[in-house]
N, C-alpha and C positions, 0 to 999 in steps of 0.2 A: 487387536495387535496394532492397528494403525494409530489408535489413540496413544498407545505406549510409545510408538515411534515419534508422534507429534510432541509428546511430553519429554522426549529425549531419554526415555527409560529403555535404552537400546539393549542392554543385557537381558532384561526381561522379555523384550520383544523378540530378540534372537532365540531365546529358549523356546518361546511359543512357536516361532516359525520352524525351528529345528524339529520340534515335536510333530508339527504338521507335515514337514518334509519326510521324516522317517515313516510316518503313517502312510503317506502317499506312496513311498517306495515299497513299503510292505504290501500295500494293496496291489500295486503293479506286479510285484513278484508273485503274489497269490492269484493273479489274474482275476481279481474281484470284479473288475469293470469290463470283463470281456464282452458282455452283452450291452454295455453302456459306455463306450469309449469316450464319449463327449464329457462324461462326468470326470474321467481321469484327466482329460485335457484341461478341464476347468480348474481342478485342484492343483495341477502342475503349474498352470498359469498364475494361480493365486500365490503359490510359493515364490514364483519368479517375481511377481509384482511386489510382494512384501520384501523380498531381498533387495529389489531395486529401490524400494523406499528407504531401506536402511543405508544403501549406497548413497542415495541423495542426502540423507541425514549426515552421513560421514563427511561428504563434500561440503555441506552447509556449515558444519561445526568447524572444519579446518579453515574454510574461507573466512568464517566469522571470527576466528581466533585473533586476528590482527585488527579487526574492525572495532573492537570494544576496548576501553581503557584497561579493564581488569581481565585477567586470564582465569577461566573456570577450570581450576586444577582437577577437580573431581570429574568433570565431564571429559577432559582429555585423558585422564587415567582410565576411565571406564571405556573410552574409545580404544585405547591400547589393549585392554582386556578383551574387548569385543573382537578385535582383529585376531588376537591370539586364539580365542575360542573357535573362531570360524576356521582358522588354519588347522587347528587340531581336529575339528569336526570334518573337514574336507581336505584330507592330505592331498598334496599335489600329485597328479598322475601324468602331468605333461599335456593333458587335453584341455582345451579351452572350453568354457561353458558355452553351450549352444541353446537354441530356442527349444521350447517344448520339453518333452520328457528327458531329452539328452542333458539338460541342465541340472536335473535332480541329483544331489549328492556330489556335484562337481565344485571345485574351488571357486569362490567368488572374487578372489584376488583383491581383497580390500586394502591390503598394504600398498598395492599398485595404485588403487583408487586414491589412497591417502597421498601418495606422491603426486598424482595428477592434480589433486585438490590443492596441494602446496603450490604447484606450478600456476594453477588458475588464480590462486590467492595473490601470488606475486604479480601476475599479469594485470589483475584488476587494480592492485595497489599502485603500480607504475602508471597505468592509464588514468588513474584518478588524481594524479598530481596536477595542481593548477597550472594552466598554460594560457597566457593572454595572447590575443592576436597581434600581429605585427602593426596593425592600424592602431590598436589601443596602446601599445608599448613598444618603442623601438628596440629596447633591450630585452624583448620577450624571451629569447632563447636562453640568455644568461640567467634571467630570473627563474625560468622553468627548471633549468638544470640545478640551480640553487635549491629550489623547493624539493626536487627529486632527491638530491643529496641529503637534505634535512629530514624529510619524511622517512626515507628508507633507512637512514642511520638509526632513527628512533625505532623502526620496526626490527632491525637486526639486534639492537640492544635489548629490546623486549624479548626476542626469541632466545637470545643468549641467557638473559637473567631469569625469565619467567616460564617460557614455553619449553625450553630444552629439558628442564627437570621433570616434566610430566611424562617423558618418553624414556624407554630403555635406551642404553647406549647404542644398541644395534641399529636404531633408527637413523643415527647420524643426523640429528635434527638440524644443527647449525649448517653442516655441509649441504644438506638437501635444500634448505631454504636459501642459502647463499647461491647455490647453482640455479635455483628457480629464479631468483631476482636477477642473476647475471644474464640468463636467457631472455627474461622479460625486458631488461634494459637494452640488451643488444638488439632485440627486435624493434623496440621503440626508437632507438637511435638510428637504426637502418631506415625506418620510415621518415624520421626527421631529415636524414641526409638526402632523401629523394626530393625534398622540397627545393624550390628555387632560392637558395640561400645567398645572401650578400657576403661581401668580403669579411666584415666583422663577425657575422654569424658563423661563417665557416671556421674562422679562427677560434671562436668561442667553443664550438663543438670539438674541434681538434685538440684544443688545449685541455678541455675537460676530460676527454678520453685519455690523453697522454699524461697529464700532470695531476689531475684531481681524483679520478676514479679509484685508483689503488693506493693513493697517498694517505697520510694521516688525517687528511681532511674528510675522508670518507671510509672506504673499506679497511684502510690501514690504521684507523684510529685506535689509540691505546685501549680505550674502553671496550673495544670489540675483541681484543686479543685475549687468550690465544685461540679461542674457538673459531673465530672467523678468519679463515686462511685464504686471503686474496691471492697469494702467490701460486696457489694450485689451480686457479681459474684459467680457462682458455682465453684466446684473444677476444676482446669485447666486440670488435668489428673484424670481419673476415679480411684477409689481405687485400683482396680485390676492392672491397668497399673502402678500406683505409686508403689505398692508393688513389682511388677515384676522388675521395675527399681532398687529398693533398693536391691532386691535379687541378681540381676545381678551385682550390685556394690560390694556387699559382696563377691560374687563368684570371681569376678575379683581381688578384694583386696587380696584374699588368695594367689594368685601367687606372687603379689607384696611383701607381708609381708614375704613369704618364701624366696624370692630373697633378701630382706633386711637383714634377719637373715643370709642367706648364705654369704652375703658380709661381715658381722661381722667376720664370721669364716675365710673367705679368707684373710682378712686383718690381722687377728691374725697370720695366717700361714706365709704370705709373709712379713709382716712388723715387726713381733716380733720374732716368733719362728725361722724362717730361718735366720734372721739377728742376732740372739743371743742377742736381746735387753732385758735387765732385766726390770722387772716391777718397777714402781715408788714406792718409800718408803715414806709414808706420815703418820705422827702421829704414827710412829713405826709399821705401818701395810703396807704390800704390797697391791698396788692398781691396779685394772684393770678397763678399761672403759666399760667392758662388761655390768654391771648392768645399767650404765647410758645410753649406746647405746640402750639397749633393752627397757628401760622405755621411752626413747625419741621416738622410733619407735611407741610404743603403744600409748603414749600421743599424738603424732602428728596425728595419724590416728583417734583416738577418737575425738580429737578437730575438725578435718575436718568433720567427720561424724556427730558430735554433732551440727554443724551449720545447718544441714539438718533436723535432728529429734533426739529426745532422744532415740527412739527405735533403730535407726540405730547406734547411739553411743554405746548402749549396745551390739548390734550384733557385732560391730567392736571389742569391748573388748573381747567378747567370742571367736571371730576368732583369735585375737592376742594370747590369752592364749592357744588356741588349737595348734597353730603353735609353740608357745614357748615350749609346752610340747613335741613336736616332735623334736624341734631344740636342746634342751639341751642334750638329750642322743646322738644325732648325733655329737654335739660339743665335748662331752666327749670321744666318740669313736675315733674321729679324733685326739684329743690331746693325748690320750693313745697310739694309733697306732704310731703317729709321735715320741713321746717321747721314746717308746720302740725301735723303729727302729734306732733312732739317739743316744740313750744312752747319752742324752745331760745334761749338768749341770744346764740348766735353767728350768728343769722339776720341781725341788723342789720349787724355788721361784714362778713359775707360778701356781703350785699346791696351794700354800698358797694364792696367789693373787685371784685365781678363787673361792676358798672357801670363802674368804672375800667378793668377789663380789656377790656370790650367796646369802650370808646372807643379803647384802644390797638390793638385788633384792627382796627377800621375804618381807623384811621390807618395801621397797618402794611400792610394789604392795598392801600390806595390808593398809598402811596409805594413800598413794596418790591415789589409785584406788579402795579402799574398796573391795579388792578381797579376796575370800576364797582361801587360798594357800595350803590347805591340800593335794591336788593331786600333786601340784608342789613340796611340801616338800618331798613327797615320792620319786619323781623322783630325786630330789637333794640328798636325802639320799643314793640312789643306786649309783649315780654318785660319791658321796664322798667316798663310800666304794671302788669303782673301783680305784679312784685316790689314796686312801690310800694303797690299795694292790700293786699298781705300785710303790709307794714311798717305801714301806717296802721291796719289791723285789729288787729294785735298791740299796737301802741302804745296804741290806744284801749281795748283790753281791759284793759291794765294801769292806765291812767289813770282810767277811769270809776269804778271802785269807790272810789278815793281822792277824786275830785271829789264823789261823792255823800255823802261824810262831812262836807263843809263845812256848817257851821251845825247839825250834829247835836249832841246833848247832850255826847257825849264830846269832840267837836272843840272846843266852847265851853269845856269844863272843862279843856282842855289835856291830855287823855289821849291825843291823837294827836300824834306828833312833828311839829315844824314842817317838817322837811325830807323828810317822807314822800312828798309829791307831787313836789317837785323831784327827789328821788332816783329815783322811778319814771320820771319823764319823761326824766331824764338817761340812763337805761339805753338809751334809743333815740337821743335827740338828740345825745349825745356822739359818736356814730359818723358823723354827717352831715358834720362838719367834715373828715373824711378821705375824703369823696367828691368827685369832680371837679365843678366848677361847669359849668353852672348848676344841675344837678339837686340837688346837696347843699344849696346855699343856698336853693333854692326850697322844698325839703322842710322845712328848718329854720324858714323863715318860716311855713310851714303849721302846724308843730308849735307854734310860739310863739303864733300867732293862735288855734289851736284851744284851747290850755290857758287862755289869758286869757279867751276868749269863754265857754268852758264854766264857768270859775270864776265869772264874773259871772252866768251863767245860774243857777247854783246859789244864789248870794247873793240874787238878786232874786225867787226863787220865793216865792209866798205862804206864810208860815209863822205860827207862833204869835207872840203879842206878846212883846217882850223888854223888860226893864227898862232904864232909862238906864245903869245900871252894866254890865249885860250887853252893851249896845250898844257901850259904850266898850271893853270887853274884846274883843269881836268885831272892832271897827275896828282895834285895835292888832295883833291876830293876823293880820288880813288884810294889813295893811301889812308885817308881818314876813315873812309867807309869800310875798307878792308880790315883796318885795325879794330873797329867796333865789331864787325862781323866775326872776325877770328877770335877776338877776346870773349865774345858772347858764347861761341860754340865751345871754346876750350874751358870756360868756366862751367859749362853745362856737362863737361865730362868727355868731350871729344879728344881722342888721342892722335888725331891726324895732324901732328906737328909739321909733317912734310908739305902740307898745303899752305902754310903760313906765308912763305915768300912769294907765292905765285902771282897774286895780283900786284904786289909791290914791284916785282920785276917788270910787269907790263906797264905799270904806272911810270917807272923810271924811263922806259923806252918811249912812252907816249909824250912825256914832258921834255925830252932831250932833243936839241936841234943839231948838236954836233955829231957828225957821222962816226968819229972814233969812239965817242962815249956810247953812242947807240950800239956799236959793235961790241963794246965791252959789256954792256948790259945784256945783250943777246947771248953773249958767251956765258955770263953768269946764269942766265935763264936755262941754257942748255946743260950746264953743269948740274944744276939742281933737278932738272927734269929731262934726262937724256932721251926719253921716248917722244919728246915734243917734235923731233925731226920727222 
């Protein structure tokens, strides 16, 4: 009998075992072995062992079905006949087969063994798919899932085309194999998900489960339809496992996004600030790629996450915004520290460019991403104040030494250039016309007002007496300097016309020696500037 089993002549082997079983049952019922119970135990055990050998053969045949290129139709057909004959010989009584004599005549449940063999076959097929180590191949997971997809697609097509026809419809062969592969893949992916996966690996796994597994690239392929019904399958990963994968993905993305934002800062430092490259001027506004770069990072991460699920897309947006809220103050601190240490002339144009870019960022997030930017605007307002303070400090540091020269001996004698002060002021003020309103215009007004006020403050300080001729010279020089200064600022966009006569009035008073005329000039000054009293 064992030889028949080894030769896969299972029907003949079953008939012989069945004969031996019936004989043993008859001897038991006739109490033939009453005086020699060991003989009965031996014969019962032999029957069990032979049936177990057939069970093993069934498992081997089923597992081997997908191992070989060709399908042995006759062998599978005989397997079905064998199972049917066993079920007819051992009608189900609801009692499971037990050891010893209790198993004689009881159902061997080979149809269940067949299903278990299908499950084992699927498990082995999944585990046999090539998988390189991370050290060997950085994209090991993507390659492995690709191989898994290819090999199992071939298996399912083989089952549909060649294996299914060897079984009666009641076996639901395609459904049984599909469910077996589904369980095997689920178990395998669960094991993979427990590994310490990196960001791109987590995305690869999530994307494969969400977008590849049931798609036309795999289970939904037209060649597998209609027998392979992927829509009837349960979730490939349990909800808890799926949620954990997404949580790990978001946690891993945090470091990536922080790194991307850090790269933006690094490139600004090395490629722009340190090289003294001025920002681009477009449509009369200084431009920075900051807003575009930030929105690109957010958009790309949301797009990728959105292909997996809408909830993950929302989580990614929240993460990007949280990282952005941390990045902008850090960016501002770095820019202020670098500009302060370098005392660089490119601070003012980049100040304008970044303010413009932050305005574009807020607008872009609101319109393109439907984001509530209230918190971001608070952060940007604080940053703008810091930038403005640095701008004002640097501007005053340049202007004050020149303002203090007014009415000094060298200044009176014309040894100082008339355009020295306007030129120094212009180094800062000229950039404000390229900043978005209202801040650019507000700062330009402040610059204009500061220069005029400090100019007058220097003139009216108590000093030594001047001759009439000196007063005339001082008056003319003040008018010339004021004209250059005011024209420069007006040309740069200042709308503070009300400041234009101020220095001129003081110059008239300074150069006049007649009391009546002085009173008249003072009256004109008070009319133009009532609060001067």
